[in-house]
Structure formats: C-alpha cells, structure tokens
N, C-alpha and C positions, 0 to 999 in steps of 0.2 A: 432494407431494415431486417434485422434478425427476427426469426419467428420465436426465439427463446425469450423468456422473461428477462428483462434488464433490471439489475439491482445494483445500487451503490454498495460500497463496502460497509458503511454504517447500517444499511438495511440488512445486509447479509449477517452482520454481527448480531443484530436484534433477533433475527430468526434463528441463528445458531444457539442463542440462549435457551431456546425451546428444544431444538433437535438434539442438542448434546445431552439432554436429560431424559430423552425417550429411547427409541430403539437405535439411535446413532446411525441413521441412514447417511451414507457419505454424500458429500457435495462434489460437483464437478464445476469448477469456475473457468469460464472461457472468456478470452478477451485478447485484444491486440498486444503486441510486445510492449513491455515497459510500463504497464498499468498497475504494478505493485501486487500482482496476484500472489506470487510466492512470498514476498515480504509480508503481506497480510497473513498468510498461513503461518508464518513464523511467530506471529503474536498469539496464535490460538491456544497454546498451552496455558497462558495466563487466563484466558477466558474459560477454558475447561476447569482450571483450578477454582475459579470464582463460582461457576454454576454448580460445582459438585462439593464445594466447601473443603477443598484440598489445599495443602501447602504448595505454592508454586514450585518449590524445590523438589517436590515429589512427582512432578509431571514431566515426562520425557518428550523429546522431539526427534523425529527421524525423517530426513529428506531422502527419498528414493527416486532418482531421476530415471523414469521409465523409458524416456526417449534415448537414453544412452546405455541401457542394460539389455540383457538377453532373457528370453522367457525361462531358460533353465534356472535362472537365479530365483525365480518365484515358484517354479514347479519342482525343483530339486533335480539333482544329477542322477541319471540311471546308472547303477553299478551292478556288474555280474556277481552273483553269489551262488555257491553250490549248496543245495539243500541236503537234508538228511538222507534222501534217497539217491544222492549222487548226481541228480540232474541240476543243470544250471537254470537259474531264474534271475529276475531283475528286481533289485531293491532300489529305492530312491533315497538320496541323502535328504537331510533336513533343508527346507527352503532357506536360502541365504537371507531372504527378507525377514523370516522369523528369527534367524540367528542374530541379525542386526538389532531387532527389537529387544531380544533377550539380553543382548550385550549392554543395553542402556541401564539395565537393572531396575527399570521403573514398571510398576503395575498399571500406571495410568500414563497416557501420552497421546500425541498427535502424529499420525503417519501421513506425510505428504507424498503423494504419487505425482511427481512433477512431470510436466510435458507429456501427459498421457496421450494427447492427440498426435504427438510426434512419434509415438511408439508404433511399431508395426502391428499387424493383425495378430500375430502369435503372442506378442506381449500383452495386447489388450485382452485377448482371450484368457491368458493366464492370470490377469489381474481381476477378471470378472468375479471369481469367488472371493477375492479380497474385498471387493467393493459391494458385495451382496450382504446386506445386513442379516440375512437369514443363515448364511454360511460362515462368513468371516474366516476363511481359511486361505492358506498359501501352501501349495504343494501337499495338501491334506492336513497340515498342522494349523491349529486354531490360533488366531490372534488373541492376545490377552483381553479379557472382558473390558478392562478399563481404557483401552485404546480406541480412538476414533480415527476415521480416514477422511482425507480431503484430497481431491485431485485438481490439477490445473492443466490448462492447454490453450493454444492459440486457435483462432478460427480458420476455416478453409481459405478465407479471403486474405489472410495475413501473410501468405507467401513464405511460410516458415517451415515448410515440409509437413504441415499438419494433414491428418486424414480425418475423415468423419468418424466420430465415435461409433463403434459397433452398436447396433440397436439393443442387443441384450445387455451391454454395458450401460448405455444411456438410460435404459428403463429401470436400472437398479439404483440410480442415484437421484439426487436433487440437482438438476442441471440448469445453469443460468449464465447469462452474459454479464460480465462486470461492467457497470456503467461508471465512468469517471466522475468523481465527486470532488470539486475544487476545494470546498471548505475543509475537507479532511486533509487534502494535499497541502493546503496552506498551513494548517496546524502542524503537520509533519515538518514542513520547510522551516518554520520558526524554531521548532525543537532541534532541528539539525543545524541551526546556525547559519542558514542561507542569508546572504546579503539582502537587507530590506528592499533595496532597489529592484533586485531580481524577483523577489516575491511580488512586489507591486506590478512589475512588468508582466508576470504570469497572469495576475488577476485582471489586468487591463486588456490582455490579448487572448485570454482563453476562449472567448466567444468569436475571436477573429481568426481562429485557426492556428494558434501557436502549437497546439498538439494535434497531430493528424488523426482523423477518424479512421482512416484505412491506410495500409502500407502503400506508398506510391507505386504506380505501374513501372516507372523507370527506376533504374538502379542508382538512386540518389540517397544521400543521407537525409534522415527525417527526424522530427522532434517528437519525443514521447515524454511523459513525466519522468521516466528514468533517465533518458539522455539529457534532458534539461537540467535535472538535479545534478548530474555529474559535471556538466559544464559549469553550473553555478558554483560548485565546490572549487573548481579551478579559477574561475573569475573572482570568487571571494578571496582566495589565496593571493591572487594578483593584487587585489585591493588592499589587503593587509600590508603589502609591501609599498603601497603608494598612498599612505595616509587615509585609507578607507575609501578611496576613489577608484572605481573600476576603470582601468585604462581603455580608451578607445584608440587602439593602435592597429596597424595592419596585422601584426602577429596575433593579437587577441581576436580579431575578426576571423582570421584563418583557423584558429583553434575552434571558434564557435561554428564556423561552416563545416568543419570536419566532424563536429559532434552532433549538431542539430539541423544542418542544412542551411542553404542560403536565405530562404524566405524567412525562417524563424530568426536567423541572425540579424536580418534587417530590422525585424520587430524589436529585438533586444537592444541594439545599439541606438535605434531611434529613441527608445525610452530612456536609455542611459543619459542621453543629452539633456534630460530634464532634471538631473540630480541637483543642480544649484537653485532650483525653483521651489524647493520644499525644505522644511526645517530638518536638521540632523537629530539623531536620538538624544544627543547632549542638549540641543536647544529645547527639545520637548521636556526633558527632565528638569532643566533649569527654570523654564518659564512656560508651563503648559497652557496657561490661560492667555498669554500675550505674544507668544512666538508666531512666526509666519503661518498663515492659514490660506492656502491657495483656493481660488474659486473654481477652477476648471475640474471637471469630473476626474480625468486621468490623474491629475496632480493630487487630488484628494485621495484617490486609491493609493498612490505612492505614500503620501503623508500618513495615511492610516496604518500602513504596514510598517513604516518607521516607528510609529507609536507602539504598535504591538510588539515589535522586536525589542523596544527599549525596556519592556517590563521584565524584571528579573526576580522580584519578590513582591510582597504586599505593598510596600511603600512606593516602589517605582511603578507598580501596576496602577495604584490610585492616581499618580501623576499622569500616566499614559491615558487613563480613562478621562481625566480632566481635559485632555486635548481631544480625545475621540468624541466627546459630547459637543464639541464645537463643529463637527462635520455635519453634512446634510443628513437628514433623519434616517434614510435607509442605510447609510454607512454607519451611523451611530449604532443601530441595532445589530447589524452584521458583525462589526468589529468588536462591539461591546460583548456580544455573545461569544465570539472567538476568544476574547480575553478571559471570560469566565470559565470557558471550557479548559483553557490552558492552565488556569490557576488550580482547577480541580485536579487536572492530570498531574501537575508538578508538585502538588501538595502545599501550596501557599494560597491563602484566602484573601479576596478583595473585601476588606472590612471598613474602608474609609467612608466618609460621608458622601463622596461622589458616587461610589459604588451603590450605597444604600438608596440614593436618590434615583440613580439609573434603573435599578431593579424595580423600584416602586413605580416609576413612570411607564416602564414597558412590561409590567407584570403580565399583561394579557398575551403578549406575543413572544416573550422569551422562552416559555416552555416549548414553542414550536421550533426553536433554533438551538437551544442548549442541549 
C-alpha cells in the first residue's frame, strides 16, 4: 500500500476549491495508467474560473508533457553574446514554457506538467522552481500571477518508466495518490454515451477486478478505466449497427482482448449474455412502473444503469426515477443520487412528483451522496 494519502477525484476537487484561492501550492497527482489524471486536470480551468469569479473563456490551459521535453525548454537556451568590453558572455533565451503561456493570451490559467515522474532528473530539477509557490519561475522568468500548476505522473510500480520524484520537488507540492472513484466514472460514462450494458458491467465487476490495481508483471494487455472506455466506444458503435445489441462474436472478443486483456474480456461478455433479462430504455420510458424488474442483484445493477441512461431531460428523468424507486433500497439511493447529480450537471431539473417524494424520503442520506 502506498504511503501517500489516497484521494478520489471528487475529494481532490473539494480541496482544490481552497488551495486555488490561497497561495496556489501545486498538486502532484500520482496513479496507475488510465485513471483519468490528465483528463481531470483538463477540467480545472472551469474550477479555477468558479472559485475566482472569472469568465471561463478568460481562463487558459496549457499541457506541457515533461516526460517528452528537455530541460532547456524550461531553463532557456544559452546563447553567446559579446559585451561592451568585447568579452564573450552567455545570455539565456526566454523559457519556452513561459513563451507558451504568454501565447495563450490569458492572465489566468492552469499549467499541467504531465508525466513529471517520467521526466529525467534534469527536467525535474528545472521544474522545481516552476512548482515552488514561493518562486514560480521558469528559467528566471515568472509565471503570471493568475496561473496555477498541477503535475501528474505514474507510480514506480506502474512499469511506465517512472522515477521517484526528487525530494525537493515532492516537498514543494501537495502530493497524493489518485484513488479510483466508480461513481464519478459512471457519471462520466453516462455523459459520454456509453452503452448502458457496459456501464452496468463495470459496476457489477469493479470489485471483482475489472480494473487492475497494479500493472501486471507479465507483458499482457490489461484493463484500466481508460482502456475500458475506449473498448466501450467501439462496442457501442458495433451495437449501433446491430439494433442496439452488442454482438458476441469472435471478432468482437478479439477486439476486447486486444484492448483490455482476456480476463476482463470474459467478464464483459459473460455480462453481455444477460441483456435480454432486463428492460430496454424504451421499455422503461414507456411503462416505468410495470415493465420487467429482475430480482437478481447483478441484473438490477444493469437495469438501474439502463434507467439512468434513458434520462435525457426533466420528463424522461422523472420516468427513469419511477423505475429506480422500484429497485432494492441501496440501489434506489445510489442511482437516484446519480440521477440528481447528472440533472444538475446537464442543466435540467427533476421536478416531478416522484423526484419530490424521493428527496423527501431520503433527505437524511442524500447530502452524503449528491
């Protein structure tokens, strides 16, 4: 187990609401490949705009992949220059990093130092002053006051060429390990249009090892939230060509094995075999109080995700919730809360009588989940 504090992305977001308003101490987010570290960082301009009362259009974003860059790009290039006394001396060009920030034209923004642990020692040393909240310089040039810095990297155990963060770098930042949070991932999957069957499959198998905790020792393909999502897009596209049914064919299985590995592929296609034992989204919207309600836990997981995916606006959300309240109690709370979160995020409100009754019944526990 890592000695670092383990935080979910929602927990990091909550803490960043404070750190972004104080001295802007940078964060270093560490975690296994495919756990949405960089994707999360790309959402931070909106958070920065929110906490500082800015127009999101006035907040910039710059990704600087330190694992693929040279230290000269942050230190500046040494150039010979003849002084007034005729003697040669060295002057340094402006840091390419500062030039890139200035090119955005934004006074406020988020600088992502991606793959910092994959960078060599020279690059980490040159980024030390960038990540130090007391200096905030690159090659001697100061970062704009309105910009904040966040870095990402893999762990030593992830076999991705990572190195340990130099101690004087680690000591300058807020460093934590990113802990996978399925609820956030499920909300993202729904918004991304993932097939409900694949969302339910992930929910049913996340505790069974669908996503690996550590990169395998053998050179085999493995399943991470990123690789699973990419497979899901391909399988969803296949389903769109087959009346919404994900095909269980040899070719589809080989695609899955090539993306997420054999063990995860077996989990996926075992679950796909259940598709005819739950209602479709059309069934739920047509008759939410009378359509098929499976009794098995796994099938209720699947049905709940079909219901969530069927919600597109206030009216369809109310019918989805009419189905959700027929599920076992713990699923009612989790799925109902997920539906409320999604409605708030997408700008439509659950205002029907079912929603009002649901909120009233679970008023004591909903604040813990929404």
